[in-house]
mmCIF file of the N, C-alpha and C atoms, coordinates in Angstrom:
data_MODEL
# 
_entry.id   MODEL 
# 
loop_
_atom_site.group_PDB 
_atom_site.id 
_atom_site.type_symbol 
_atom_site.label_atom_id 
_atom_site.label_alt_id 
_atom_site.label_comp_id 
_atom_site.label_asym_id 
_atom_site.label_entity_id 
_atom_site.label_seq_id 
_atom_site.pdbx_PDB_ins_code 
_atom_site.Cartn_x 
_atom_site.Cartn_y 
_atom_site.Cartn_z 
_atom_site.occupancy 
_atom_site.B_iso_or_equiv 
_atom_site.pdbx_formal_charge 
_atom_site.auth_seq_id 
_atom_site.auth_comp_id 
_atom_site.auth_asym_id 
_atom_site.auth_atom_id 
_atom_site.pdbx_PDB_model_num 
ATOM 1   N N  . SER A 1 1  ? -108.609 -153.162 -107.296 1.00 0.00 ? 1  SER A N  1 
ATOM 2   C CA . SER A 1 1  ? -108.041 -152.351 -106.233 1.00 0.00 ? 1  SER A CA 1 
ATOM 3   C C  . SER A 1 1  ? -107.637 -150.988 -106.792 1.00 0.00 ? 1  SER A C  1 
ATOM 4   N N  . LYS A 1 2  ? -107.949 -149.933 -106.052 1.00 0.00 ? 2  LYS A N  1 
ATOM 5   C CA . LYS A 1 2  ? -107.651 -148.573 -106.499 1.00 0.00 ? 2  LYS A CA 1 
ATOM 6   C C  . LYS A 1 2  ? -106.241 -148.205 -106.054 1.00 0.00 ? 2  LYS A C  1 
ATOM 7   N N  . THR A 1 3  ? -105.338 -148.055 -107.014 1.00 0.00 ? 3  THR A N  1 
ATOM 8   C CA . THR A 1 3  ? -103.954 -147.751 -106.678 1.00 0.00 ? 3  THR A CA 1 
ATOM 9   C C  . THR A 1 3  ? -103.586 -146.302 -106.934 1.00 0.00 ? 3  THR A C  1 
ATOM 10  N N  . SER A 1 4  ? -104.347 -145.593 -107.746 1.00 0.00 ? 4  SER A N  1 
ATOM 11  C CA . SER A 1 4  ? -104.031 -144.209 -108.079 1.00 0.00 ? 4  SER A CA 1 
ATOM 12  C C  . SER A 1 4  ? -104.349 -143.289 -106.903 1.00 0.00 ? 4  SER A C  1 
ATOM 13  N N  . SER A 1 5  ? -103.455 -142.326 -106.660 1.00 0.00 ? 5  SER A N  1 
ATOM 14  C CA . SER A 1 5  ? -103.697 -141.353 -105.589 1.00 0.00 ? 5  SER A CA 1 
ATOM 15  C C  . SER A 1 5  ? -104.866 -140.428 -105.921 1.00 0.00 ? 5  SER A C  1 
ATOM 16  N N  . ILE A 1 6  ? -105.328 -140.434 -107.159 1.00 0.00 ? 6  ILE A N  1 
ATOM 17  C CA . ILE A 1 6  ? -106.468 -139.602 -107.566 1.00 0.00 ? 6  ILE A CA 1 
ATOM 18  C C  . ILE A 1 6  ? -107.706 -139.952 -106.745 1.00 0.00 ? 6  ILE A C  1 
ATOM 19  N N  . TRP A 1 7  ? -107.774 -141.187 -106.265 1.00 0.00 ? 7  TRP A N  1 
ATOM 20  C CA . TRP A 1 7  ? -108.943 -141.623 -105.497 1.00 0.00 ? 7  TRP A CA 1 
ATOM 21  C C  . TRP A 1 7  ? -109.026 -140.934 -104.136 1.00 0.00 ? 7  TRP A C  1 
ATOM 22  N N  . ASN A 1 8  ? -107.976 -140.210 -103.721 1.00 0.00 ? 8  ASN A N  1 
ATOM 23  C CA . ASN A 1 8  ? -108.057 -139.420 -102.489 1.00 0.00 ? 8  ASN A CA 1 
ATOM 24  C C  . ASN A 1 8  ? -109.045 -138.268 -102.653 1.00 0.00 ? 8  ASN A C  1 
ATOM 25  N N  . ASP A 1 9  ? -109.255 -137.826 -103.900 1.00 0.00 ? 9  ASP A N  1 
ATOM 26  C CA . ASP A 1 9  ? -110.118 -136.679 -104.181 1.00 0.00 ? 9  ASP A CA 1 
ATOM 27  C C  . ASP A 1 9  ? -111.407 -137.058 -104.894 1.00 0.00 ? 9  ASP A C  1 
ATOM 28  N N  . PHE A 1 10 ? -111.604 -138.340 -105.173 1.00 0.00 ? 10 PHE A N  1 
ATOM 29  C CA . PHE A 1 10 ? -112.785 -138.801 -105.897 1.00 0.00 ? 10 PHE A CA 1 
ATOM 30  C C  . PHE A 1 10 ? -113.407 -140.001 -105.200 1.00 0.00 ? 10 PHE A C  1 
ATOM 31  N N  . ASP A 1 11 ? -114.713 -140.118 -105.339 1.00 0.00 ? 11 ASP A N  1 
ATOM 32  C CA . ASP A 1 11 ? -115.449 -141.296 -104.885 1.00 0.00 ? 11 ASP A CA 1 
ATOM 33  C C  . ASP A 1 11 ? -115.948 -142.039 -106.114 1.00 0.00 ? 11 ASP A C  1 
ATOM 34  N N  . GLU A 1 12 ? -116.082 -143.340 -105.992 1.00 0.00 ? 12 GLU A N  1 
ATOM 35  C CA . GLU A 1 12 ? -116.641 -144.125 -107.096 1.00 0.00 ? 12 GLU A CA 1 
ATOM 36  C C  . GLU A 1 12 ? -118.161 -144.071 -107.020 1.00 0.00 ? 12 GLU A C  1 
ATOM 37  N N  . ALA A 1 13 ? -118.785 -143.873 -108.175 1.00 0.00 ? 13 ALA A N  1 
ATOM 38  C CA . ALA A 1 13 ? -120.250 -143.852 -108.256 1.00 0.00 ? 13 ALA A CA 1 
ATOM 39  C C  . ALA A 1 13 ? -120.666 -144.685 -109.456 1.00 0.00 ? 13 ALA A C  1 
ATOM 40  N N  . ILE A 1 14 ? -121.749 -145.418 -109.335 1.00 0.00 ? 14 ILE A N  1 
ATOM 41  C CA . ILE A 1 14 ? -122.287 -146.178 -110.460 1.00 0.00 ? 14 ILE A CA 1 
ATOM 42  C C  . ILE A 1 14 ? -123.629 -145.555 -110.814 1.00 0.00 ? 14 ILE A C  1 
ATOM 43  N N  . ILE A 1 15 ? -123.692 -144.960 -112.001 1.00 0.00 ? 15 ILE A N  1 
ATOM 44  C CA . ILE A 1 15 ? -124.883 -144.266 -112.485 1.00 0.00 ? 15 ILE A CA 1 
ATOM 45  C C  . ILE A 1 15 ? -125.416 -145.030 -113.690 1.00 0.00 ? 15 ILE A C  1 
ATOM 46  N N  . ASN A 1 16 ? -126.637 -145.527 -113.593 1.00 0.00 ? 16 ASN A N  1 
ATOM 47  C CA . ASN A 1 16 ? -127.247 -146.320 -114.675 1.00 0.00 ? 16 ASN A CA 1 
ATOM 48  C C  . ASN A 1 16 ? -126.333 -147.455 -115.130 1.00 0.00 ? 16 ASN A C  1 
ATOM 49  N N  . GLY A 1 17 ? -125.668 -148.088 -114.180 1.00 0.00 ? 17 GLY A N  1 
ATOM 50  C CA . GLY A 1 17 ? -124.795 -149.218 -114.482 1.00 0.00 ? 17 GLY A CA 1 
ATOM 51  C C  . GLY A 1 17 ? -123.432 -148.834 -115.034 1.00 0.00 ? 17 GLY A C  1 
ATOM 52  N N  . ILE A 1 18 ? -123.128 -147.540 -115.095 1.00 0.00 ? 18 ILE A N  1 
ATOM 53  C CA . ILE A 1 18 ? -121.847 -147.071 -115.633 1.00 0.00 ? 18 ILE A CA 1 
ATOM 54  C C  . ILE A 1 18 ? -120.993 -146.545 -114.480 1.00 0.00 ? 18 ILE A C  1 
ATOM 55  N N  . LYS A 1 19 ? -119.747 -147.045 -114.397 1.00 0.00 ? 19 LYS A N  1 
ATOM 56  C CA . LYS A 1 19 ? -118.841 -146.644 -113.330 1.00 0.00 ? 19 LYS A CA 1 
ATOM 57  C C  . LYS A 1 19 ? -118.280 -145.252 -113.617 1.00 0.00 ? 19 LYS A C  1 
ATOM 58  N N  . LYS A 1 20 ? -118.392 -144.370 -112.616 1.00 0.00 ? 20 LYS A N  1 
ATOM 59  C CA . LYS A 1 20 ? -117.892 -143.005 -112.764 1.00 0.00 ? 20 LYS A CA 1 
ATOM 60  C C  . LYS A 1 20 ? -117.142 -142.598 -111.509 1.00 0.00 ? 20 LYS A C  1 
ATOM 61  N N  . GLY A 1 21 ? -116.307 -141.579 -111.655 1.00 0.00 ? 21 GLY A N  1 
ATOM 62  C CA . GLY A 1 21 ? -115.626 -140.979 -110.519 1.00 0.00 ? 21 GLY A CA 1 
ATOM 63  C C  . GLY A 1 21 ? -116.293 -139.656 -110.206 1.00 0.00 ? 21 GLY A C  1 
ATOM 64  N N  . LYS A 1 22 ? -116.558 -139.404 -108.922 1.00 0.00 ? 22 LYS A N  1 
ATOM 65  C CA . LYS A 1 22 ? -117.237 -138.170 -108.523 1.00 0.00 ? 22 LYS A CA 1 
ATOM 66  C C  . LYS A 1 22 ? -116.293 -137.333 -107.665 1.00 0.00 ? 22 LYS A C  1 
ATOM 67  N N  . CYS A 1 23 ? -116.040 -136.091 -108.098 1.00 0.00 ? 23 CYS A N  1 
ATOM 68  C CA . CYS A 1 23 ? -115.192 -135.165 -107.352 1.00 0.00 ? 23 CYS A CA 1 
ATOM 69  C C  . CYS A 1 23 ? -115.794 -134.939 -105.966 1.00 0.00 ? 23 CYS A C  1 
ATOM 70  N N  . LYS A 1 24 ? -114.989 -135.079 -104.924 1.00 0.00 ? 24 LYS A N  1 
ATOM 71  C CA . LYS A 1 24 ? -115.475 -134.919 -103.552 1.00 0.00 ? 24 LYS A CA 1 
ATOM 72  C C  . LYS A 1 24 ? -115.805 -133.469 -103.215 1.00 0.00 ? 24 LYS A C  1 
ATOM 73  N N  . TYR A 1 25 ? -115.328 -132.530 -104.036 1.00 0.00 ? 25 TYR A N  1 
ATOM 74  C CA . TYR A 1 25 ? -115.498 -131.116 -103.727 1.00 0.00 ? 25 TYR A CA 1 
ATOM 75  C C  . TYR A 1 25 ? -116.593 -130.453 -104.556 1.00 0.00 ? 25 TYR A C  1 
ATOM 76  N N  . PHE A 1 26 ? -116.658 -130.781 -105.869 1.00 0.00 ? 26 PHE A N  1 
ATOM 77  C CA . PHE A 1 26 ? -117.653 -130.170 -106.750 1.00 0.00 ? 26 PHE A CA 1 
ATOM 78  C C  . PHE A 1 26 ? -118.699 -131.162 -107.237 1.00 0.00 ? 26 PHE A C  1 
ATOM 79  N N  . TYR A 1 27 ? -118.543 -132.430 -106.870 1.00 0.00 ? 27 TYR A N  1 
ATOM 80  C CA . TYR A 1 27 ? -119.507 -133.486 -107.205 1.00 0.00 ? 27 TYR A CA 1 
ATOM 81  C C  . TYR A 1 27 ? -119.672 -133.685 -108.710 1.00 0.00 ? 27 TYR A C  1 
ATOM 82  N N  . THR A 1 28 ? -118.671 -133.274 -109.487 1.00 0.00 ? 28 THR A N  1 
ATOM 83  C CA . THR A 1 28 ? -118.682 -133.484 -110.928 1.00 0.00 ? 28 THR A CA 1 
ATOM 84  C C  . THR A 1 28 ? -118.417 -134.957 -111.207 1.00 0.00 ? 28 THR A C  1 
ATOM 85  N N  . LEU A 1 29 ? -119.113 -135.534 -112.186 1.00 0.00 ? 29 LEU A N  1 
ATOM 86  C CA . LEU A 1 29 ? -118.938 -136.947 -112.532 1.00 0.00 ? 29 LEU A CA 1 
ATOM 87  C C  . LEU A 1 29 ? -118.034 -137.094 -113.745 1.00 0.00 ? 29 LEU A C  1 
ATOM 88  N N  . PHE A 1 30 ? -117.158 -138.096 -113.714 1.00 0.00 ? 30 PHE A N  1 
ATOM 89  C CA . PHE A 1 30 ? -116.241 -138.393 -114.805 1.00 0.00 ? 30 PHE A CA 1 
ATOM 90  C C  . PHE A 1 30 ? -116.329 -139.872 -115.138 1.00 0.00 ? 30 PHE A C  1 
ATOM 91  N N  . LEU A 1 31 ? -116.390 -140.165 -116.415 1.00 0.00 ? 31 LEU A N  1 
ATOM 92  C CA . LEU A 1 31 ? -116.455 -141.545 -116.881 1.00 0.00 ? 31 LEU A CA 1 
ATOM 93  C C  . LEU A 1 31 ? -115.127 -142.242 -116.606 1.00 0.00 ? 31 LEU A C  1 
ATOM 94  N N  . ILE A 1 32 ? -115.194 -143.447 -116.103 1.00 0.00 ? 32 ILE A N  1 
ATOM 95  C CA . ILE A 1 32 ? -114.006 -144.275 -115.918 1.00 0.00 ? 32 ILE A CA 1 
ATOM 96  C C  . ILE A 1 32 ? -113.994 -145.261 -117.071 1.00 0.00 ? 32 ILE A C  1 
ATOM 97  N N  . SER A 1 33 ? -112.902 -145.306 -117.808 1.00 0.00 ? 33 SER A N  1 
ATOM 98  C CA . SER A 1 33 ? -112.839 -146.171 -118.984 1.00 0.00 ? 33 SER A CA 1 
ATOM 99  C C  . SER A 1 33 ? -112.933 -147.642 -118.590 1.00 0.00 ? 33 SER A C  1 
ATOM 100 N N  . ALA A 1 34 ? -113.206 -148.477 -119.561 1.00 0.00 ? 34 ALA A N  1 
ATOM 101 C CA . ALA A 1 34 ? -113.341 -149.920 -119.317 1.00 0.00 ? 34 ALA A CA 1 
ATOM 102 C C  . ALA A 1 34 ? -112.065 -150.494 -118.702 1.00 0.00 ? 34 ALA A C  1 
ATOM 103 N N  . GLY A 1 35 ? -110.927 -149.909 -119.062 1.00 0.00 ? 35 GLY A N  1 
ATOM 104 C CA . GLY A 1 35 ? -109.652 -150.368 -118.523 1.00 0.00 ? 35 GLY A CA 1 
ATOM 105 C C  . GLY A 1 35 ? -109.342 -149.811 -117.146 1.00 0.00 ? 35 GLY A C  1 
ATOM 106 N N  . GLY A 1 36 ? -110.204 -148.930 -116.641 1.00 0.00 ? 36 GLY A N  1 
ATOM 107 C CA . GLY A 1 36 ? -110.013 -148.363 -115.312 1.00 0.00 ? 36 GLY A CA 1 
ATOM 108 C C  . GLY A 1 36 ? -109.186 -147.092 -115.286 1.00 0.00 ? 36 GLY A C  1 
ATOM 109 N N  . SER A 1 37 ? -108.936 -146.493 -116.449 1.00 0.00 ? 37 SER A N  1 
ATOM 110 C CA . SER A 1 37 ? -108.124 -145.284 -116.516 1.00 0.00 ? 37 SER A CA 1 
ATOM 111 C C  . SER A 1 37 ? -108.783 -144.124 -115.767 1.00 0.00 ? 37 SER A C  1 
ATOM 112 N N  . THR A 1 38 ? -107.985 -143.396 -115.007 1.00 0.00 ? 38 THR A N  1 
ATOM 113 C CA . THR A 1 38 ? -108.468 -142.244 -114.241 1.00 0.00 ? 38 THR A CA 1 
ATOM 114 C C  . THR A 1 38 ? -107.961 -140.926 -114.833 1.00 0.00 ? 38 THR A C  1 
ATOM 115 N N  . SER A 1 39 ? -107.521 -140.943 -116.089 1.00 0.00 ? 39 SER A N  1 
ATOM 116 C CA . SER A 1 39 ? -106.934 -139.755 -116.720 1.00 0.00 ? 39 SER A CA 1 
ATOM 117 C C  . SER A 1 39 ? -107.867 -138.561 -116.721 1.00 0.00 ? 39 SER A C  1 
ATOM 118 N N  . SER A 1 40 ? -109.140 -138.775 -117.025 1.00 0.00 ? 40 SER A N  1 
ATOM 119 C CA . SER A 1 40 ? -110.072 -137.646 -117.085 1.00 0.00 ? 40 SER A CA 1 
ATOM 120 C C  . SER A 1 40 ? -110.224 -136.993 -115.717 1.00 0.00 ? 40 SER A C  1 
ATOM 121 N N  . MET A 1 41 ? -110.162 -137.783 -114.663 1.00 0.00 ? 41 MET A N  1 
ATOM 122 C CA . MET A 1 41 ? -110.258 -137.226 -113.316 1.00 0.00 ? 41 MET A CA 1 
ATOM 123 C C  . MET A 1 41 ? -108.999 -136.430 -112.977 1.00 0.00 ? 41 MET A C  1 
ATOM 124 N N  . GLY A 1 42 ? -107.852 -136.905 -113.433 1.00 0.00 ? 42 GLY A N  1 
ATOM 125 C CA . GLY A 1 42 ? -106.597 -136.207 -113.188 1.00 0.00 ? 42 GLY A CA 1 
ATOM 126 C C  . GLY A 1 42 ? -106.530 -134.864 -113.889 1.00 0.00 ? 42 GLY A C  1 
ATOM 127 N N  . ARG A 1 43 ? -107.229 -134.726 -115.001 1.00 0.00 ? 43 ARG A N  1 
ATOM 128 C CA . ARG A 1 43 ? -107.244 -133.458 -115.741 1.00 0.00 ? 43 ARG A CA 1 
ATOM 129 C C  . ARG A 1 43 ? -108.259 -132.469 -115.185 1.00 0.00 ? 43 ARG A C  1 
ATOM 130 N N  . HIS A 1 44 ? -109.086 -132.892 -114.259 1.00 0.00 ? 44 HIS A N  1 
ATOM 131 C CA . HIS A 1 44 ? -110.123 -132.033 -113.670 1.00 0.00 ? 44 HIS A CA 1 
ATOM 132 C C  . HIS A 1 44 ? -109.463 -130.848 -112.961 1.00 0.00 ? 44 HIS A C  1 
ATOM 133 N N  . LYS A 1 45 ? -109.857 -129.647 -113.317 1.00 0.00 ? 45 LYS A N  1 
ATOM 134 C CA . LYS A 1 45 ? -109.244 -128.429 -112.779 1.00 0.00 ? 45 LYS A CA 1 
ATOM 135 C C  . LYS A 1 45 ? -109.982 -127.923 -111.534 1.00 0.00 ? 45 LYS A C  1 
ATOM 136 N N  . CYS A 1 46 ? -110.118 -128.761 -110.561 1.00 0.00 ? 46 CYS A N  1 
ATOM 137 C CA . CYS A 1 46 ? -110.819 -128.426 -109.322 1.00 0.00 ? 46 CYS A CA 1 
ATOM 138 C C  . CYS A 1 46 ? -109.909 -127.560 -108.445 1.00 0.00 ? 46 CYS A C  1 
ATOM 139 N N  . LEU A 1 47 ? -110.323 -126.332 -108.184 1.00 0.00 ? 47 LEU A N  1 
ATOM 140 C CA . LEU A 1 47 ? -109.497 -125.418 -107.397 1.00 0.00 ? 47 LEU A CA 1 
ATOM 141 C C  . LEU A 1 47 ? -109.284 -125.916 -105.976 1.00 0.00 ? 47 LEU A C  1 
ATOM 142 N N  . THR A 1 48 ? -110.285 -126.537 -105.398 1.00 0.00 ? 48 THR A N  1 
ATOM 143 C CA . THR A 1 48 ? -110.154 -127.051 -104.036 1.00 0.00 ? 48 THR A CA 1 
ATOM 144 C C  . THR A 1 48 ? -109.113 -128.160 -103.986 1.00 0.00 ? 48 THR A C  1 
ATOM 145 N N  . ARG A 1 49 ? -109.129 -129.032 -104.988 1.00 0.00 ? 49 ARG A N  1 
ATOM 146 C CA . ARG A 1 49 ? -108.171 -130.144 -105.039 1.00 0.00 ? 49 ARG A CA 1 
ATOM 147 C C  . ARG A 1 49 ? -106.751 -129.610 -105.164 1.00 0.00 ? 49 ARG A C  1 
ATOM 148 N N  . PHE A 1 50 ? -106.557 -128.611 -106.033 1.00 0.00 ? 50 PHE A N  1 
ATOM 149 C CA . PHE A 1 50 ? -105.222 -128.049 -106.210 1.00 0.00 ? 50 PHE A CA 1 
ATOM 150 C C  . PHE A 1 50 ? -104.776 -127.284 -104.971 1.00 0.00 ? 50 PHE A C  1 
ATOM 151 N N  . ALA A 1 51 ? -105.682 -126.598 -104.301 1.00 0.00 ? 51 ALA A N  1 
ATOM 152 C CA . ALA A 1 51 ? -105.337 -125.861 -103.079 1.00 0.00 ? 51 ALA A CA 1 
ATOM 153 C C  . ALA A 1 51 ? -104.856 -126.822 -102.001 1.00 0.00 ? 51 ALA A C  1 
ATOM 154 N N  . ASN A 1 52 ? -105.449 -127.993 -101.924 1.00 0.00 ? 52 ASN A N  1 
ATOM 155 C CA . ASN A 1 52 ? -105.049 -128.986 -100.929 1.00 0.00 ? 52 ASN A CA 1 
ATOM 156 C C  . ASN A 1 52 ? -103.670 -129.560 -101.220 1.00 0.00 ? 52 ASN A C  1 
ATOM 157 N N  . LYS A 1 53 ? -103.245 -129.518 -102.469 1.00 0.00 ? 53 LYS A N  1 
ATOM 158 C CA . LYS A 1 53 ? -101.967 -130.092 -102.868 1.00 0.00 ? 53 LYS A CA 1 
ATOM 159 C C  . LYS A 1 53 ? -100.801 -129.127 -102.657 1.00 0.00 ? 53 LYS A C  1 
ATOM 160 N N  . LYS A 1 54 ? -101.095 -127.823 -102.544 1.00 0.00 ? 54 LYS A N  1 
ATOM 161 C CA . LYS A 1 54 ? -100.024 -126.839 -102.405 1.00 0.00 ? 54 LYS A CA 1 
ATOM 162 C C  . LYS A 1 54 ? -99.344  -126.979 -101.053 1.00 0.00 ? 54 LYS A C  1 
ATOM 163 N N  . GLN A 1 55 ? -98.072  -126.646 -101.053 1.00 0.00 ? 55 GLN A N  1 
ATOM 164 C CA . GLN A 1 55 ? -97.305  -126.688 -99.817  1.00 0.00 ? 55 GLN A CA 1 
ATOM 165 C C  . GLN A 1 55 ? -97.708  -125.514 -98.933  1.00 0.00 ? 55 GLN A C  1 
ATOM 166 N N  . THR A 1 56 ? -97.838  -125.774 -97.665  1.00 0.00 ? 56 THR A N  1 
ATOM 167 C CA . THR A 1 56 ? -98.172  -124.691 -96.744  1.00 0.00 ? 56 THR A CA 1 
ATOM 168 C C  . THR A 1 56 ? -96.915  -123.916 -96.388  1.00 0.00 ? 56 THR A C  1 
ATOM 169 N N  . ILE A 1 57 ? -97.088  -122.657 -96.056  1.00 0.00 ? 57 ILE A N  1 
ATOM 170 C CA . ILE A 1 57 ? -95.974  -121.798 -95.685  1.00 0.00 ? 57 ILE A CA 1 
ATOM 171 C C  . ILE A 1 57 ? -95.954  -121.687 -94.166  1.00 0.00 ? 57 ILE A C  1 
ATOM 172 N N  . LEU A 1 58 ? -94.802  -121.976 -93.596  1.00 0.00 ? 58 LEU A N  1 
ATOM 173 C CA . LEU A 1 58 ? -94.654  -121.898 -92.153  1.00 0.00 ? 58 LEU A CA 1 
ATOM 174 C C  . LEU A 1 58 ? -94.314  -120.472 -91.759  1.00 0.00 ? 58 LEU A C  1 
ATOM 175 N N  . SER A 1 59 ? -94.886  -120.010 -90.685  1.00 0.00 ? 59 SER A N  1 
ATOM 176 C CA . SER A 1 59 ? -94.533  -118.690 -90.176  1.00 0.00 ? 59 SER A CA 1 
ATOM 177 C C  . SER A 1 59 ? -93.867  -118.871 -88.820  1.00 0.00 ? 59 SER A C  1 
ATOM 178 N N  . PHE A 1 60 ? -92.926  -118.005 -88.528  1.00 0.00 ? 60 PHE A N  1 
ATOM 179 C CA . PHE A 1 60 ? -92.184  -118.093 -87.281  1.00 0.00 ? 60 PHE A CA 1 
ATOM 180 C C  . PHE A 1 60 ? -92.454  -116.850 -86.451  1.00 0.00 ? 60 PHE A C  1 
ATOM 181 N N  . LYS A 1 61 ? -92.622  -117.049 -85.167  1.00 0.00 ? 61 LYS A N  1 
ATOM 182 C CA . LYS A 1 61 ? -92.736  -115.914 -84.257  1.00 0.00 ? 61 LYS A CA 1 
ATOM 183 C C  . LYS A 1 61 ? -91.326  -115.411 -83.981  1.00 0.00 ? 61 LYS A C  1 
ATOM 184 N N  . SER A 1 62 ? -91.154  -114.111 -83.930  1.00 0.00 ? 62 SER A N  1 
ATOM 185 C CA . SER A 1 62 ? -89.815  -113.539 -83.785  1.00 0.00 ? 62 SER A CA 1 
ATOM 186 C C  . SER A 1 62 ? -89.121  -114.002 -82.506  1.00 0.00 ? 62 SER A C  1 
ATOM 187 N N  . GLY A 1 63 ? -89.856  -114.228 -81.435  1.00 0.00 ? 63 GLY A N  1 
ATOM 188 C CA . GLY A 1 63 ? -89.257  -114.654 -80.181  1.00 0.00 ? 63 GLY A CA 1 
ATOM 189 C C  . GLY A 1 63 ? -88.783  -116.096 -80.193  1.00 0.00 ? 63 GLY A C  1 
ATOM 190 N N  . ASN A 1 64 ? -89.272  -116.920 -81.103  1.00 0.00 ? 64 ASN A N  1 
ATOM 191 C CA . ASN A 1 64 ? -88.936  -118.343 -81.134  1.00 0.00 ? 64 ASN A CA 1 
ATOM 192 C C  . ASN A 1 64 ? -87.998  -118.715 -82.277  1.00 0.00 ? 64 ASN A C  1 
ATOM 193 N N  . THR A 1 65 ? -87.447  -117.728 -82.950  1.00 0.00 ? 65 THR A N  1 
ATOM 194 C CA . THR A 1 65 ? -86.620  -118.009 -84.115  1.00 0.00 ? 65 THR A CA 1 
ATOM 195 C C  . THR A 1 65 ? -85.219  -118.423 -83.668  1.00 0.00 ? 65 THR A C  1 
ATOM 196 N N  . SER A 1 66 ? -84.765  -119.566 -84.158  1.00 0.00 ? 66 SER A N  1 
ATOM 197 C CA . SER A 1 66 ? -83.437  -120.054 -83.798  1.00 0.00 ? 66 SER A CA 1 
ATOM 198 C C  . SER A 1 66 ? -82.368  -119.269 -84.551  1.00 0.00 ? 66 SER A C  1 
ATOM 199 N N  . ASP A 1 67 ? -81.126  -119.389 -84.094  1.00 0.00 ? 67 ASP A N  1 
ATOM 200 C CA . ASP A 1 67 ? -80.011  -118.709 -84.757  1.00 0.00 ? 67 ASP A CA 1 
ATOM 201 C C  . ASP A 1 67 ? -79.860  -119.177 -86.199  1.00 0.00 ? 67 ASP A C  1 
ATOM 202 N N  . VAL A 1 68 ? -80.053  -120.469 -86.425  1.00 0.00 ? 68 VAL A N  1 
ATOM 203 C CA . VAL A 1 68 ? -79.940  -121.010 -87.782  1.00 0.00 ? 68 VAL A CA 1 
ATOM 204 C C  . VAL A 1 68 ? -81.015  -120.408 -88.681  1.00 0.00 ? 68 VAL A C  1 
ATOM 205 N N  . THR A 1 69 ? -82.241  -120.339 -88.179  1.00 0.00 ? 69 THR A N  1 
ATOM 206 C CA . THR A 1 69 ? -83.340  -119.771 -88.958  1.00 0.00 ? 69 THR A CA 1 
ATOM 207 C C  . THR A 1 69 ? -83.080  -118.305 -89.255  1.00 0.00 ? 69 THR A C  1 
ATOM 208 N N  . LYS A 1 70 ? -82.591  -117.554 -88.258  1.00 0.00 ? 70 LYS A N  1 
ATOM 209 C CA . LYS A 1 70 ? -82.271  -116.139 -88.474  1.00 0.00 ? 70 LYS A CA 1 
ATOM 210 C C  . LYS A 1 70 ? -81.233  -115.987 -89.577  1.00 0.00 ? 70 LYS A C  1 
ATOM 211 N N  . LYS A 1 71 ? -80.191  -116.827 -89.542  1.00 0.00 ? 71 LYS A N  1 
ATOM 212 C CA . LYS A 1 71 ? -79.129  -116.757 -90.554  1.00 0.00 ? 71 LYS A CA 1 
ATOM 213 C C  . LYS A 1 71 ? -79.690  -117.073 -91.935  1.00 0.00 ? 71 LYS A C  1 
ATOM 214 N N  . LEU A 1 72 ? -80.531  -118.098 -92.027  1.00 0.00 ? 72 LEU A N  1 
ATOM 215 C CA . LEU A 1 72 ? -81.137  -118.446 -93.314  1.00 0.00 ? 72 LEU A CA 1 
ATOM 216 C C  . LEU A 1 72 ? -82.017  -117.317 -93.830  1.00 0.00 ? 72 LEU A C  1 
ATOM 217 N N  . MET A 1 73 ? -82.748  -116.669 -92.938  1.00 0.00 ? 73 MET A N  1 
ATOM 218 C CA . MET A 1 73 ? -83.606  -115.563 -93.343  1.00 0.00 ? 73 MET A CA 1 
ATOM 219 C C  . MET A 1 73 ? -82.765  -114.390 -93.843  1.00 0.00 ? 73 MET A C  1 
ATOM 220 N N  . GLU A 1 74 ? -81.629  -114.132 -93.177  1.00 0.00 ? 74 GLU A N  1 
ATOM 221 C CA . GLU A 1 74 ? -80.727  -113.071 -93.626  1.00 0.00 ? 74 GLU A CA 1 
ATOM 222 C C  . GLU A 1 74 ? -80.167  -113.400 -95.005  1.00 0.00 ? 74 GLU A C  1 
ATOM 223 N N  . MET A 1 75 ? -79.773  -114.644 -95.197  1.00 0.00 ? 75 MET A N  1 
ATOM 224 C CA . MET A 1 75 ? -79.236  -115.064 -96.492  1.00 0.00 ? 75 MET A CA 1 
ATOM 225 C C  . MET A 1 75 ? -80.288  -114.912 -97.575  1.00 0.00 ? 75 MET A C  1 
ATOM 226 N N  . GLY A 1 76 ? -81.523  -115.265 -97.256  1.00 0.00 ? 76 GLY A N  1 
ATOM 227 C CA . GLY A 1 76 ? -82.609  -115.143 -98.224  1.00 0.00 ? 76 GLY A CA 1 
ATOM 228 C C  . GLY A 1 76 ? -82.862  -113.709 -98.608  1.00 0.00 ? 76 GLY A C  1 
ATOM 229 N N  . SER A 1 77 ? -82.780  -112.791 -97.633  1.00 0.00 ? 77 SER A N  1 
ATOM 230 C CA . SER A 1 77 ? -83.022  -111.383 -97.954  1.00 0.00 ? 77 SER A CA 1 
ATOM 231 C C  . SER A 1 77 ? -81.891  -110.821 -98.795  1.00 0.00 ? 77 SER A C  1 
ATOM 232 N N  . ASN A 1 78 ? -80.675  -111.347 -98.642  1.00 0.00 ? 78 ASN A N  1 
ATOM 233 C CA . ASN A 1 78 ? -79.559  -110.912 -99.482  1.00 0.00 ? 78 ASN A CA 1 
ATOM 234 C C  . ASN A 1 78 ? -79.717  -111.408 -100.909 1.00 0.00 ? 78 ASN A C  1 
ATOM 235 N N  . ILE A 1 79 ? -80.289  -112.580 -101.075 1.00 0.00 ? 79 ILE A N  1 
ATOM 236 C CA . ILE A 1 79 ? -80.499  -113.151 -102.408 1.00 0.00 ? 79 ILE A CA 1 
ATOM 237 C C  . ILE A 1 79 ? -81.556  -112.358 -103.159 1.00 0.00 ? 79 ILE A C  1 
ATOM 238 N N  . ASP A 1 80 ? -82.603  -111.930 -102.453 1.00 0.00 ? 80 ASP A N  1 
ATOM 239 C CA . ASP A 1 80 ? -83.689  -111.192 -103.092 1.00 0.00 ? 80 ASP A CA 1 
ATOM 240 C C  . ASP A 1 80 ? -83.255  -109.822 -103.586 1.00 0.00 ? 80 ASP A C  1 
ATOM 241 N N  . ALA A 1 81 ? -82.207  -109.256 -102.995 1.00 0.00 ? 81 ALA A N  1 
ATOM 242 C CA . ALA A 1 81 ? -81.786  -107.889 -103.341 1.00 0.00 ? 81 ALA A CA 1 
ATOM 243 C C  . ALA A 1 81 ? -81.157  -107.815 -104.705 1.00 0.00 ? 81 ALA A C  1 
# 
């Protein structure tokens, strides 16, 4: 059973009888060790995979901004100064 979250970004492939992980974005193949370790896949520097992991930034329309949000935004601008 695949328990690592790394499998969200990889598919299992068997090439010439050898189990490998294939990046869903760049289709790069990585050897899966006999023990099932996914370390090599975790070290893969796939820009698409990292972009999907980043937190999105919410934007607010000025007409829909609550009083609490306005106050927080004012506090944030004071901190930046």
